[in-house]
VEXMARZA-539562 format. One record per residue (C-alpha): x, y, z; residue number from 1. Coordinates in steps of 0.02 Angstrom, whole numbers, plus 50000, padded with zeros to 5 digits. Layout:
@X = X | Y = Y | Z = Z | i = NUM
...
***
This chain:
@X = 50371 | Y = 50650 | Z = 51020 | i = 1
@X = 50309 | Y = 50472 | Z = 51048 | i = 2
@X = 50243 | Y = 50520 | Z = 51219 | i = 3
@X = 50142 | Y = 50661 | Z = 51142 | i = 4
@X = 50061 | Y = 50543 | Z = 51017 | i = 5
@X = 50020 | Y = 50419 | Z = 51154 | i = 6
@X = 49935 | Y = 50556 | Z = 51254 | i = 7
@X = 49834 | Y = 50609 | Z = 51102 | i = 8
@X = 49779 | Y = 50429 | Z = 51073 | i = 9
@X = 49734 | Y = 50402 | Z = 51255 | i = 10
@X = 49610 | Y = 50545 | Z = 51244 | i = 11
@X = 49519 | Y = 50451 | Z = 51105 | i = 12
@X = 49497 | Y = 50287 | Z = 51201 | i = 13
@X = 49320 | Y = 50329 | Z = 51262 | i = 14
@X = 49264 | Y = 50375 | Z = 51085 | i = 15
@X = 49342 | Y = 50216 | Z = 51016 | i = 16
@X = 49259 | Y = 50111 | Z = 51149 | i = 17
@X = 49091 | Y = 50190 | Z = 51110 | i = 18
@X = 49118 | Y = 50160 | Z = 50924 | i = 19
@X = 49144 | Y = 49974 | Z = 50955 | i = 20
@X = 48970 | Y = 49964 | Z = 51032 | i = 21
@X = 48888 | Y = 50055 | Z = 50886 | i = 22
@X = 48798 | Y = 49988 | Z = 50734 | i = 23
@X = 48862 | Y = 49960 | Z = 50558 | i = 24
@X = 48757 | Y = 50057 | Z = 50434 | i = 25
@X = 48748 | Y = 50043 | Z = 50245 | i = 26
@X = 48869 | Y = 50188 | Z = 50232 | i = 27
@X = 48993 | Y = 50097 | Z = 50345 | i = 28
@X = 48978 | Y = 49941 | Z = 50237 | i = 29
@X = 49008 | Y = 50046 | Z = 50081 | i = 30
@X = 49164 | Y = 50125 | Z = 50157 | i = 31
@X = 49228 | Y = 49957 | Z = 50219 | i = 32
@X = 49207 | Y = 49884 | Z = 50044 | i = 33
@X = 49309 | Y = 50028 | Z = 49972 | i = 34
@X = 49445 | Y = 50002 | Z = 50102 | i = 35
@X = 49449 | Y = 49814 | Z = 50072 | i = 36
@X = 49465 | Y = 49849 | Z = 49886 | i = 37
@X = 49616 | Y = 49957 | Z = 49920 | i = 38
@X = 49693 | Y = 49821 | Z = 50027 | i = 39
@X = 49665 | Y = 49693 | Z = 49889 | i = 40
@X = 49749 | Y = 49809 | Z = 49762 | i = 41
@X = 49897 | Y = 49832 | Z = 49878 | i = 42
@X = 49910 | Y = 49644 | Z = 49900 | i = 43
@X = 49916 | Y = 49625 | Z = 49710 | i = 44
@X = 50053 | Y = 49757 | Z = 49703 | i = 45
@X = 50154 | Y = 49664 | Z = 49834 | i = 46
@X = 50130 | Y = 49501 | Z = 49739 | i = 47
@X = 50190 | Y = 49588 | Z = 49581 | i = 48
@X = 50347 | Y = 49648 | Z = 49670 | i = 49
@X = 50374 | Y = 49475 | Z = 49742 | i = 50
@X = 50362 | Y = 49401 | Z = 49567 | i = 51
@X = 50484 | Y = 49530 | Z = 49502 | i = 52
@X = 50607 | Y = 49490 | Z = 49640 | i = 53
@X = 50590 | Y = 49303 | Z = 49609 | i = 54
@X = 50621 | Y = 49327 | Z = 49422 | i = 55
@X = 50774 | Y = 49433 | Z = 49454 | i = 56
@X = 50845 | Y = 49311 | Z = 49582 | i = 57
@X = 50950 | Y = 49231 | Z = 49447 | i = 58
@X = 51043 | Y = 49397 | Z = 49436 | i = 59
@X = 51060 | Y = 49409 | Z = 49623 | i = 60
@X = 50948 | Y = 49453 | Z = 49767 | i = 61
@X = 51038 | Y = 49617 | Z = 49804 | i = 62
@X = 51019 | Y = 49676 | Z = 49625 | i = 63
@X = 50834 | Y = 49630 | Z = 49623 | i = 64
@X = 50805 | Y = 49719 | Z = 49788 | i = 65
@X = 50890 | Y = 49875 | Z = 49722 | i = 66
@X = 50788 | Y = 49867 | Z = 49561 | i = 67
@X = 50625 | Y = 49861 | Z = 49657 | i = 68
@X = 50684 | Y = 49997 | Z = 49776 | i = 69
@X = 50731 | Y = 50104 | Z = 49626 | i = 70
@X = 50558 | Y = 50080 | Z = 49550 | i = 71
@X = 50474 | Y = 50128 | Z = 49715 | i = 72
@X = 50587 | Y = 50278 | Z = 49736 | i = 73
@X = 50558 | Y = 50342 | Z = 49560 | i = 74
@X = 50370 | Y = 50320 | Z = 49575 | i = 75
@X = 50367 | Y = 50407 | Z = 49745 | i = 76
@X = 50473 | Y = 50550 | Z = 49679 | i = 77
@X = 50359 | Y = 50580 | Z = 49530 | i = 78
@X = 50204 | Y = 50578 | Z = 49641 | i = 79
@X = 50279 | Y = 50700 | Z = 49764 | i = 80
@X = 50354 | Y = 50813 | Z = 49631 | i = 81
@X = 50195 | Y = 50826 | Z = 49527 | i = 82
@X = 50074 | Y = 50818 | Z = 49673 | i = 83
@X = 49978 | Y = 50686 | Z = 49577 | i = 84
@X = 49881 | Y = 50534 | Z = 49634 | i = 85
@X = 49953 | Y = 50360 | Z = 49605 | i = 86
@X = 49868 | Y = 50265 | Z = 49464 | i = 87
@X = 49892 | Y = 50078 | Z = 49480 | i = 88
@X = 49965 | Y = 50008 | Z = 49316 | i = 89
@X = 49901 | Y = 49835 | Z = 49359 | i = 90
@X = 49969 | Y = 49683 | Z = 49448 | i = 91
@X = 50047 | Y = 49615 | Z = 49288 | i = 92
@X = 50133 | Y = 49777 | Z = 49233 | i = 93
@X = 50310 | Y = 49707 | Z = 49243 | i = 94
@X = 50262 | Y = 49546 | Z = 49153 | i = 95
@X = 50191 | Y = 49650 | Z = 49009 | i = 96
@X = 50338 | Y = 49769 | Z = 49012 | i = 97
@X = 50468 | Y = 49630 | Z = 49002 | i = 98
@X = 50372 | Y = 49503 | Z = 48898 | i = 99
@X = 50491 | Y = 49395 | Z = 48797 | i = 100
***
């Protein structure tokens, strides 16, 4: 299976090489900005999970890891079951949810 994917990628090397010598248009900049925005949102999500794990450390790292894994699993299941698109609740969702 891996060999097949490598062969498929090897066929694209000339096109990729040509693309590296091309020009960046306004459309490309627009698309790159959208992609960078998505990366920034994912970084915020990761930071949120890191914060959640750090807060739960007092209860044990294994328990915190399982709690985060449970959250990811439940979210993934709902998305797959409903066929819906993920809507980011915000980087501070857990802080708001468990505010003292």
